[in-house]
N, C-alpha and C positions, 0 to 999 in steps of 0.2 A: 542713570542712576548713580545718589550722590551720598557718600555715606563721612561717616566722622571717623579719625585715625586717632590711636592715643594721642598724641600729640596734640591733636586738637584740630588740625587741618582738615579742610573740606578736600575729599578725592572725589573722585569720578574712574569709573570702571571701566575697563580697555577692551577693545573686541568684542563687545556686546552679543554680537551674532553668535559666537561660541559661548554664552552661556546660555545651560536648557532652565532654567529659574533660580530663582532670587529667595530665599524665606527670611521671617523677617517678625518672628514672634511668629502670629496667629495669620501671618499674611501670605504671599505666595502671588509673586510679579515673575510673568514670562513676558520674549521680549520676543515681539513681530511688529519691525517697524513702531518702534517707542512699545513704552513699559504700557503694559494691561493688568489688571486686580484680577487676583481669581478671590470669585464670589462663590459658584457652585460647581461641585463635577460629582460625575458617576460615568464608572468606567468607561472613561474615553471620552466622553461627554464633557466637554466642558462650559462653561459661560463666565465671561470676563468683563470687565469695564473699566472705560480710559476716559479721566477726563480731560476737554479739552475748553479751549477758548474759542467762541465766534463772534463772527461782528454782527452785532444787534442791530446797530442804527448808527448813520454817521451825518453830523454835524456839521454844516457850510459856517466858517467864521465872517463872517459881515463887517460893517459900518459898528466902530467901536465895542469893537470884539462879541462882538454879543452873537452868538450860536445861532441856528436854524436848520432844523431840517425840511424846509419847503425848498422846493423845484428856482424859487423863484431868482434866486441869489446863481450869480453866473460865474462857474472859475474855466481856469485858460491852464495850464501846464507847461505853453511854450506863448514864445512870441520873436518876431522875426523886425529888426530893426536894421536896413540899410544892408541887408544879404547875410546879417550876423544872425542866427539862431537862438537867442536865448533859451534855455530848460530855469520853468518857475514850481516852487514850491508848492500847495496846492495846501491851504490851509484850512483844517477842517479837522475835528473833534472825536474820535472813532470811541464808539461804547463798545466792550466787548463783555459775554457772558460767558461761563464756565457750564457748559452743559457734559452730561455723562452720555459713552456711547456703550453699548452695549452689544457684543461678540462671541459669537460660538466658535470652539473651537472643538478638533480631533484629536484624535490618541498621540498624533504626533507634534500638536502644537501648533499648527498650523489652525490663524484665526480669521474670520468674515464677520462683515457687520450683520448685525441678528435683524435680518429682514426674510421675510417665507423664502423668496429666490434662492439667496446664498444656503438656506438652510437647506432645502432641496439637493442645493449643488453640496453640499459637503458630508450629506447622507442621501446618497441617491439608494442606497438599495432599501430606505423604509420611507419610498416615496411618498407610496399609498396609502401605510402609513400615519405621516407627518398629512396626510390632505384630511384624513378623513377625523383627524386631531383636532384639527385647525377648525373644522368643520364645524365639530360639534361641541368647538370652547371656543369663548369667545377670545383672543388673544392680542394685545398687542405689544410690538415690538422695540418700544421705548419704557414697559412696564419693569423692574425686575419681579416682579416676585410675577409675574404671568411669563416671564421666561425660563423662570426656575424650574413652575411647572411642565416646559417644552425639555427639560433638560432630564429631571428624574421622567418624563416621559419614554425619551429614548433609551436609559437604561434597560442593557440586556436583558433577557429573562423575563 
């Protein structure tokens, strides 16, 4: 978490594990092995989102600096010459993609990746109710609207 000081310097929070949450305007962020942004909460059940970068494709650089994602280009990470091992830098382009990961959280701000298995582990007393709800409702664990339905369903009372 970075912020701008009154002097215009960019600063970072120290000891992030000691901070319960950071509220900026209408957004609330929790720290659990990285920052997650609160999307929805009902009496201790939270839905949060984390944006991460994943490698979606790698393309090896071949002759004349042309890229290819075909397997026909051979690449080597080292070679041996006269008993001496040399490390080589693999020449490839990496294509990154930003994706949203959703997590469920409990009253203690412990967050787990939004999957059926993790949901049942996080709320073991509600297992039968959750199983019935998931059976009656088609839920995608990668869809924010569907996950918010689960959060509202788990609201006590």
